[in-house]
Structure formats: C-alpha cells, structure tokens
N, C-alpha and C positions, 0 to 999 in steps of 0.2 A: 503493499500500499504506500502510495506517495501521497505526502501532505505537504501544500505548499502555503506558506504563512499569508498569502494575500496581500491586501493593502494597496494595490494598484488599479486604477481605472482602465488603463490601457497595457496591455501586455503585448511582449514579444518585439520592443524596439531596442536596436542595439546600440545606435549612435545619437546621442542627444546633440542639436545643432542651436548655438545661441546665435539669433539671428536678427539680424540688423532691419531697421525698415528701410525697405527701397521697393519701387514699383516698375524698374526697368525689366524687360525681357531677361529670363534666366534659361538660356539653352540647354540640350541635354549635356551633362557633364558638370553643370553647376551644383553646388551642395544644397542649394534650394530649389532643385528641380528632382523631387524623389523619382519621378517615372525613370530615370536614367540611371539610379544607384542600385548597386547588387549588394545592397543591405538595408534592413529597415531604419527609420528614422523617426524622430519627436523633434518637433522645433519649439522653442521658447522664444516668443518674440519680444525683440527690445525695442518697444514704441517710441519714438522720439528720438532714437540714437541713429543717426543716418551715417552714410560714408564720409560727408562733408563733416559732420560734427565729431566723428572720430578720430579722423586725420587731422583737424584744425583747432579742436578744444576739447583735448581729453582730459579729465578732471577727476578729481576724489569721488564725486557723488555720481559719476558714469561708472566708475571702479564698483562703488558699493551695489549699484543695480546688477551688475553683468554679473556679478558673485551670488546676489541673491537668486538670479535666473538659473547659474548653474546648482545651486543646491535644490531649486525647484525640480531640474530635471534629474539629479541623482534620485529624489525622492518620488519620482515617478516610476524610476526601474531602468532607466538607461545604464548600458555598461562602459561607456566612455563618452566624453563631450568635446565637440569641436564647435567652430564658429564660422560665420559667413563672411569675414574679413580678416585677412592675415594682420593687420594692424592691432588686434587684438592681442598681437604678442606682447604688447605693453604691459597687459595684465596676467600672461601666462602663469608665472610663479604664484600669483596671489590666488589664481582661480584653482590652479592644481593644489595649493595648500588647504583650501577651504571644502574640498572634497575628497571622497575616499575612491573615487573612480579614475582612470588615467583621463587625463586632459591633454589636449593638441589643438589649442585655438588658433594655430597659425601653421602654416606648411613650411614656414622658416625652421620649424625644429627640424627638418630633414636635412638643413646646410650641413651640420657636422658629420652625419652619416655620408652625405653625397662627396665631401671632401675626402672622407677617409676610403671610398669606393675608388675614388678617380685620382687621388694625390695630385689634383689640379685645382686652379682657382674655379671656384663655383659662380656661375652667371645667376642674377637674380633679376627676373622681369616683374618689375612692382607698378602699382597704380601711381605712386608719386615717389620719386627718389629724393625730392626734397623733403618728404614728410618722414621717410624712413630713417631712422636714427640709430646709433649704436645702442641705445637702450634696447630697441626691438630686437636688435641682434644679440646683444648679450643677455636678454629673458630667454632666448629659444637656444642658448648654448652656442651660437655664432660668433660670439666675441672674440675676436682675435684671428679666425678664419679667413684666409684670404678670399675674397669675394671682389665681383665686378657687377655694379648696378646700373641698370638702364630703366627709366620712368617713362610712363605714358601722360603726365601732366600737360605736356605740349602738344599733344594730339588735339584732333578737332572733335570727333564723334564721342570716342570714348570720354575725354576731360567732359564736354558738354553734358552728357547723360549721366555718368557714373561719379565722376569728382564734384561736378558742380551742381547735380541734381535739377538743371534747369528745365526738363523735360523727361516723359516717360518711353516715348516711343524710341525705337533706336534702330540704325542701319547695321545689321549683323556683319553683311559683308564687309563694310566700311571699317567697323572696328577690326574684323580679321585683317584687313590689309594694314591697318596701323600698328595692331601687335605684331605682325611678322616684320614689318619695317622696323619697329624697334628692337627685335631680337637680331636683326640683321645688322644695326648700328652695334649692337651689345658685341657680337662675334668679331665685327670687323675691327672695332676697337680692342679687343683683347682676344685673339685667336687661340690663346694657350687655355679657355675655358675648356674644362672636361665635362661638363654636364648643365643643366640648368633647372633652376627652380622657381617656379611660378608662386610670388608672392601672393597675387590678386586672386580671389576665389572666382573673379568673372573671366578667368583667362583659360581654365580647364578645357572648356567648350572647344578652344583653338588648338589645343595642345598636339593633336596629329599635324595640324599644317605647320605649328611651329617647329616640330621635330623634323618634317620633311624639308622645310627650308634652311634648318641651321644644322642638321646631322650631328645632333647631340641627344643623349638621353634627356627626358622632361619629366620632371617631378612634380607633382602639384597637391594640392588638398585632397582632391577626391581621391588619387592612389593612395594618398596615406589614410584616408580613412576606410577605403577598402582593406587595407593591411591590418590598421587595427582592428576593424569589425571581425576579421576573420580569426585573429588573435584573442579578442575577447568573448566570442563564441565559436569555440573550435567544434569541429565537424569530422566525422570519421573518416579515413581515407578509404577510398576504393581502390581495387586493382587486386592482383594475384601475385604468387610466389612459384 
C-alpha cells in the first residue's frame, strides 16, 4: 500500500518557473511556452515585474517578492525552480538559500560547466550587455571565468519589444536575424570562443539557427531545464543486455 501525504492542489509538475510579466510572443523553445517543453511546468506569476524593471531597477522589495514566489512554488510541489529571465541571476543565491529544491534561475549557471568542457572562452549572448554585470556572473559561479559578451540592446525589433516593452506584436523573423547578426559579431570579435551560452530566455527559439550560423555548441535555459528535470524526476532506463 502506498500512502502519499497529499497537500497539493496540482500534482505532477517537475519544474517551477518564476515568470516575469510580459505579453510579447513566446515561440516554441521559450520557457513560457509549455507546449514545446519535454517536462511538466508550473508558473508563478510575478505581476508588475517586467524585463525593463528587472534590468534597470532591481531592488530589495523586488527580491523579497521573488523569494516569496519561489517559496510558493516549493509549497506547490515542484522539484526544481527556474526563471523566465536570465537577469534573475542577481538573486540566484538568495533564492536558492530560501528553498530546499534545486534553483537555477539563470542559464548563466552553465558558464562554469561550459568553460570546463571547452577550455576556451565562453561566448554569452545577452539581452543587454550594458545591464549584465560582474555581480550577475559572480552569483552564478562565473566570476573570473573568461567570457566574451554581446548584447542585443542596440537592435531594432528585439529592443523595441522586449527591452523597452513598447508593444506586444513582434516580427519573429526580424528578431532571428538580429540575434544571428549579434552572434556573428561575437564570434568575429573573439574566434577563440568554444561555445555559446544564451543568457536571455527569449533566445532558445532561435538556438538551432544560431548554431548553424556560428558552428558552436549552444547552451540555453531550456536545455538546462530539460537536464535538471531529468535529474529530479529519474526514469528507468530501457534497453537490453
């Protein structure tokens, strides 16, 4: 006989997502598009905390709200917690210390691993290179690791819709072109880069195009979440001897 303690309104969710408020399109591959994810998710909405707000005005009250949201996700039964913006790296350590499940609120936590795997500088494609600081890198264990950074703050479509929140309609093809162009600038400026980490959660939908254009391994939040989900919910291997 199996007795479960209960206490959860919804069961069977592996990854909890701290979700910033945004209304632009999220194509397949985005952490806020559950139709394309190979694991179950639960979202905890951070109403009023937008991408521009997190990048330009992080503060103690915001951190407290995010930590409380993480605690709610844990109470609802998720097995690990991530976030919908890589700049949540600012609070990675505090969030992880506040709950008892694994926390990876930014894909930047992969930078040390990628460096160990390639023994080469790590290229980071970020929403905004001017907003990405050493604090973000240090809080994800990437302080002191050789990185090369290229931002998207000087783009047209991406910056208008995502960074400045000026409208919700978005030209996906234009964004893809801008992202690939930024990636090419990154590689041309530092051809010694061994692999790419996509800081921004809005970039995984274009990861295959980025890899095809740059001929480098590409790591992002969605691939990281897939790995974590497979670790916190282990399944039996199939096969034969």
